[in-house]
RODREN-940052 format. One record per residue: z, y, x of N, C-alpha, C in turn; residue number from 1; residue in one letter. Coordinates in nm, 3 decimals, padded with zeros to 5 digits. Atoms other than C-alpha are relative to their C-alpha. Layout:
<pts>
<pt n_w="Z" n_v="Y" n_u="X" ca_w="Z" ca_v="Y" ca_u="X" c_w="Z" c_v="Y" c_u="X" fiza="NUM" kekol="a"/>
...
</pts>
This chain:
<pts>
<pt n_w="-00.093" n_v="00.099" n_u="00.048" ca_w="-02.855" ca_v="01.165" ca_u="-02.163" c_w="00.035" c_v="-00.093" c_u="00.117" fiza="1" kekol="m"/>
<pt n_w="-00.046" n_v="00.087" n_u="-00.108" ca_w="-02.648" ca_v="00.956" ca_u="-01.923" c_w="00.025" c_v="-00.140" c_u="-00.053" fiza="2" kekol="t"/>
<pt n_w="-00.022" n_v="00.138" n_u="00.038" ca_w="-02.651" ca_v="00.580" ca_u="-01.941" c_w="00.092" c_v="-00.065" c_u="00.102" fiza="3" kekol="t"/>
<pt n_w="-00.095" n_v="00.069" n_u="-00.088" ca_w="-02.357" ca_v="00.389" ca_u="-01.798" c_w="-00.025" c_v="-00.149" c_u="-00.013" fiza="4" kekol="i"/>
<pt n_w="00.030" n_v="00.142" n_u="00.003" ca_w="-02.436" ca_v="00.035" ca_u="-01.703" c_w="00.124" c_v="-00.082" c_u="00.030" fiza="5" kekol="t"/>
<pt n_w="-00.110" n_v="00.091" n_u="-00.029" ca_w="-02.210" ca_v="-00.266" ca_u="-01.670" c_w="00.027" c_v="-00.006" c_u="00.150" fiza="6" kekol="a"/>
<pt n_w="-00.016" n_v="00.003" n_u="-00.145" ca_w="-02.272" ca_v="-00.255" ca_u="-01.295" c_w="00.090" c_v="00.113" c_u="00.048" fiza="7" kekol="t"/>
<pt n_w="-00.084" n_v="-00.111" n_u="-00.043" ca_w="-02.112" ca_v="00.088" ca_u="-01.261" c_w="00.145" c_v="-00.023" c_u="-00.042" fiza="8" kekol="s"/>
<pt n_w="-00.136" n_v="00.032" n_u="00.042" ca_w="-01.809" ca_v="-00.027" ca_u="-01.461" c_w="00.062" c_v="-00.105" c_u="00.092" fiza="9" kekol="h"/>
<pt n_w="-00.050" n_v="00.104" n_u="-00.089" ca_w="-01.775" ca_v="-00.336" ca_u="-01.244" c_w="00.030" c_v="00.058" c_u="00.136" fiza="10" kekol="a"/>
<pt n_w="-00.022" n_v="-00.063" n_u="-00.130" ca_w="-01.807" ca_v="-00.124" ca_u="-00.932" c_w="00.128" c_v="00.083" c_u="-00.001" fiza="11" kekol="s"/>
<pt n_w="-00.120" n_v="-00.081" n_u="00.013" ca_w="-01.537" ca_v="00.115" ca_u="-01.053" c_w="00.125" c_v="-00.088" c_u="-00.008" fiza="12" kekol="t"/>
<pt n_w="-00.114" n_v="00.091" n_u="00.012" ca_w="-01.306" ca_v="-00.171" ca_u="-01.150" c_w="00.028" c_v="-00.070" c_u="00.132" fiza="13" kekol="a"/>
<pt n_w="-00.016" n_v="00.066" n_u="-00.130" ca_w="-01.367" ca_v="-00.343" ca_u="-00.818" c_w="00.064" c_v="00.096" c_u="00.100" fiza="14" kekol="s"/>
<pt n_w="-00.055" n_v="-00.100" n_u="-00.091" ca_w="-01.291" ca_v="-00.023" ca_u="-00.627" c_w="00.148" c_v="00.025" c_u="-00.032" fiza="15" kekol="r"/>
<pt n_w="-00.138" n_v="-00.023" n_u="00.040" ca_w="-00.972" ca_v="00.035" ca_u="-00.828" c_w="00.089" c_v="-00.118" c_u="00.038" fiza="16" kekol="a"/>
<pt n_w="-00.076" n_v="00.118" n_u="-00.037" ca_w="-00.858" ca_v="-00.322" ca_u="-00.770" c_w="00.023" c_v="-00.004" c_u="00.151" fiza="17" kekol="a"/>
<pt n_w="-00.014" n_v="-00.004" n_u="-00.145" ca_w="-00.921" ca_v="-00.284" ca_u="-00.397" c_w="00.103" c_v="00.103" c_u="00.045" fiza="18" kekol="g"/>
<pt n_w="-00.098" n_v="-00.104" n_u="-00.034" ca_w="-00.724" ca_v="00.039" ca_u="-00.379" c_w="00.141" c_v="-00.041" c_u="-00.038" fiza="19" kekol="l"/>
<pt n_w="-00.132" n_v="00.045" n_u="00.043" ca_w="-00.437" ca_v="-00.107" ca_u="-00.577" c_w="00.052" c_v="-00.110" c_u="00.092" fiza="20" kekol="l"/>
<pt n_w="-00.039" n_v="00.107" n_u="-00.090" ca_w="-00.432" ca_v="-00.418" ca_u="-00.360" c_w="00.041" c_v="00.052" c_u="00.137" fiza="21" kekol="g"/>
<pt n_w="-00.033" n_v="-00.059" n_u="-00.129" ca_w="-00.432" ca_v="-00.211" ca_u="-00.042" c_w="00.132" c_v="00.074" c_u="-00.005" fiza="22" kekol="t"/>
<pt n_w="-00.126" n_v="-00.073" n_u="00.014" ca_w="-00.152" ca_v="00.012" ca_u="-00.167" c_w="00.117" c_v="-00.097" c_u="-00.012" fiza="23" kekol="a"/>
<pt n_w="-00.106" n_v="00.099" n_u="00.016" ca_w="00.054" ca_v="-00.290" ca_u="-00.272" c_w="00.030" c_v="-00.070" c_u="00.132" fiza="24" kekol="l"/>
<pt n_w="-00.020" n_v="00.062" n_u="-00.131" ca_w="00.002" ca_v="-00.457" ca_u="00.065" c_w="00.076" c_v="00.095" c_u="00.094" fiza="25" kekol="l"/>
<pt n_w="-00.068" n_v="-00.097" n_u="-00.085" ca_w="00.111" ca_v="-00.138" ca_u="00.242" c_w="00.147" c_v="00.013" c_u="-00.036" fiza="26" kekol="g"/>
<pt n_w="-00.139" n_v="-00.010" n_u="00.044" ca_w="00.427" ca_v="-00.109" ca_u="00.033" c_w="00.078" c_v="-00.125" c_u="00.040" fiza="27" kekol="v"/>
<pt n_w="-00.067" n_v="00.125" n_u="-00.037" ca_w="00.511" ca_v="-00.475" ca_u="00.091" c_w="00.025" c_v="-00.009" c_u="00.151" fiza="28" kekol="l"/>
<pt n_w="-00.020" n_v="00.001" n_u="-00.146" ca_w="00.460" ca_v="-00.439" ca_u="00.466" c_w="00.113" c_v="00.093" c_u="00.041" fiza="29" kekol="l"/>
<pt n_w="-00.106" n_v="-00.096" n_u="-00.034" ca_w="00.680" ca_v="-00.131" ca_u="00.485" c_w="00.135" c_v="-00.054" c_u="-00.044" fiza="30" kekol="i"/>
<pt n_w="-00.126" n_v="00.053" n_u="00.050" ca_w="00.949" ca_v="-00.293" ca_u="00.271" c_w="00.043" c_v="-00.122" c_u="00.081" fiza="31" kekol="a"/>
<pt n_w="-00.033" n_v="00.120" n_u="-00.077" ca_w="00.932" ca_v="-00.624" ca_u="00.457" c_w="00.048" c_v="00.029" c_u="00.139" fiza="32" kekol="g"/>
<pt n_w="-00.040" n_v="-00.037" n_u="-00.135" ca_w="00.953" ca_v="-00.468" ca_u="00.798" c_w="00.127" c_v="00.086" c_u="-00.005" fiza="33" kekol="v"/>
<pt n_w="-00.116" n_v="-00.088" n_u="00.012" ca_w="01.207" ca_v="-00.214" ca_u="00.678" c_w="00.131" c_v="-00.075" c_u="-00.013" fiza="34" kekol="g"/>
<pt n_w="-00.122" n_v="00.077" n_u="00.017" ca_w="01.457" ca_v="-00.481" ca_u="00.587" c_w="00.006" c_v="-00.122" c_u="00.092" fiza="35" kekol="f"/>
<pt n_w="00.000" n_v="00.111" n_u="-00.097" ca_w="01.379" ca_v="-00.714" ca_u="00.878" c_w="00.130" c_v="00.004" c_u="00.080" fiza="36" kekol="a"/>
<pt n_w="-00.125" n_v="00.006" n_u="-00.074" ca_w="01.682" ca_v="-00.832" ca_u="01.072" c_w="-00.019" c_v="00.020" c_u="00.150" fiza="37" kekol="s"/>
<pt n_w="00.023" n_v="-00.020" n_u="-00.142" ca_w="01.517" ca_v="-00.798" ca_u="01.413" c_w="00.010" c_v="00.150" c_u="00.032" fiza="38" kekol="m"/>
<pt n_w="-00.017" n_v="-00.143" n_u="-00.031" ca_w="01.631" ca_v="-00.467" ca_u="01.568" c_w="-00.127" c_v="00.068" c_u="00.050" fiza="39" kekol="p"/>
<pt n_w="00.121" n_v="-00.063" n_u="-00.053" ca_w="01.302" ca_v="-00.405" ca_u="01.751" c_w="-00.098" c_v="00.034" c_u="-00.111" fiza="40" kekol="a"/>
<pt n_w="00.091" n_v="-00.025" n_u="00.111" ca_w="01.099" ca_v="-00.435" ca_u="01.431" c_w="00.054" c_v="00.113" c_u="-00.087" fiza="41" kekol="v"/>
<pt n_w="-00.062" n_v="-00.105" n_u="00.081" ca_w="01.344" ca_v="-00.220" ca_u="01.237" c_w="-00.014" c_v="00.136" c_u="00.067" fiza="42" kekol="h"/>
<pt n_w="00.008" n_v="-00.127" n_u="-00.072" ca_w="01.353" ca_v="00.050" ca_u="01.504" c_w="-00.143" c_v="00.053" c_u="00.009" fiza="43" kekol="d"/>
<pt n_w="00.140" n_v="-00.042" n_u="-00.013" ca_w="00.973" ca_v="00.055" ca_u="01.535" c_w="-00.049" c_v="00.071" c_u="-00.126" fiza="44" kekol="a"/>
<pt n_w="00.047" n_v="-00.060" n_u="00.126" ca_w="00.931" ca_v="00.153" ca_u="01.169" c_w="00.099" c_v="00.098" c_u="-00.061" fiza="45" kekol="t"/>
<pt n_w="-00.105" n_v="-00.084" n_u="00.056" ca_w="01.246" ca_v="00.358" ca_u="01.116" c_w="-00.049" c_v="00.141" c_u="-00.035" fiza="46" kekol="h"/>
<pt n_w="00.044" n_v="-00.136" n_u="00.024" ca_w="01.089" ca_v="00.702" ca_u="01.153" c_w="-00.111" c_v="00.008" c_u="-00.104" fiza="47" kekol="d"/>
<pt n_w="00.108" n_v="00.001" n_u="00.099" ca_w="00.783" ca_v="00.610" ca_u="00.948" c_w="00.058" c_v="-00.011" c_u="-00.141" fiza="48" kekol="v"/>
<pt n_w="-00.061" n_v="00.015" n_u="00.132" ca_w="01.000" ca_v="00.499" ca_u="00.657" c_w="00.065" c_v="00.130" c_u="-00.045" fiza="49" kekol="r"/>
<pt n_w="-00.063" n_v="-00.126" n_u="00.038" ca_w="01.196" ca_v="00.823" ca_u="00.664" c_w="-00.106" c_v="00.105" c_u="-00.031" fiza="50" kekol="h"/>
<pt n_w="00.109" n_v="-00.094" n_u="00.026" ca_w="00.872" ca_v="01.022" ca_u="00.678" c_w="-00.058" c_v="-00.022" c_u="-00.139" fiza="51" kekol="t"/>
<pt n_w="00.054" n_v="00.033" n_u="00.132" ca_w="00.753" ca_v="00.842" ca_u="00.364" c_w="00.106" c_v="00.001" c_u="-00.109" fiza="52" kekol="l"/>
<pt n_w="-00.114" n_v="-00.005" n_u="00.093" ca_w="01.093" ca_v="00.894" ca_u="00.193" c_w="00.040" c_v="-00.137" c_u="-00.050" fiza="53" kekol="s"/>
<pt n_w="-00.039" n_v="00.138" n_u="00.034" ca_w="01.157" ca_v="00.519" ca_u="00.193" c_w="00.142" c_v="-00.022" c_u="00.050" fiza="54" kekol="f"/>
<pt n_w="-00.138" n_v="00.016" n_u="-00.044" ca_w="01.532" ca_v="00.453" ca_u="00.199" c_w="00.019" c_v="-00.128" c_u="00.081" fiza="55" kekol="p"/>
<pt n_w="-00.024" n_v="00.120" n_u="-00.079" ca_w="01.655" ca_v="00.213" ca_u="00.461" c_w="00.149" c_v="-00.021" c_u="00.026" fiza="56" kekol="c"/>
<pt n_w="-00.145" n_v="00.021" n_u="-00.012" ca_w="02.031" ca_v="00.270" ca_u="00.474" c_w="00.075" c_v="00.103" c_u="-00.081" fiza="57" kekol="h"/>
</pts>
């Protein structure tokens, strides 16, 4: 018989929250830099955005 404790649930929830936060931060960084008005910043991320199928124009 397997016993699931509150600690394992908290650990799983904490891990999921961390992954979600990291993914959200990554999307925001790509979007923020993708629509930046500075040409050097835009050009530096142009190919990465296309690789990830992120539209930029």
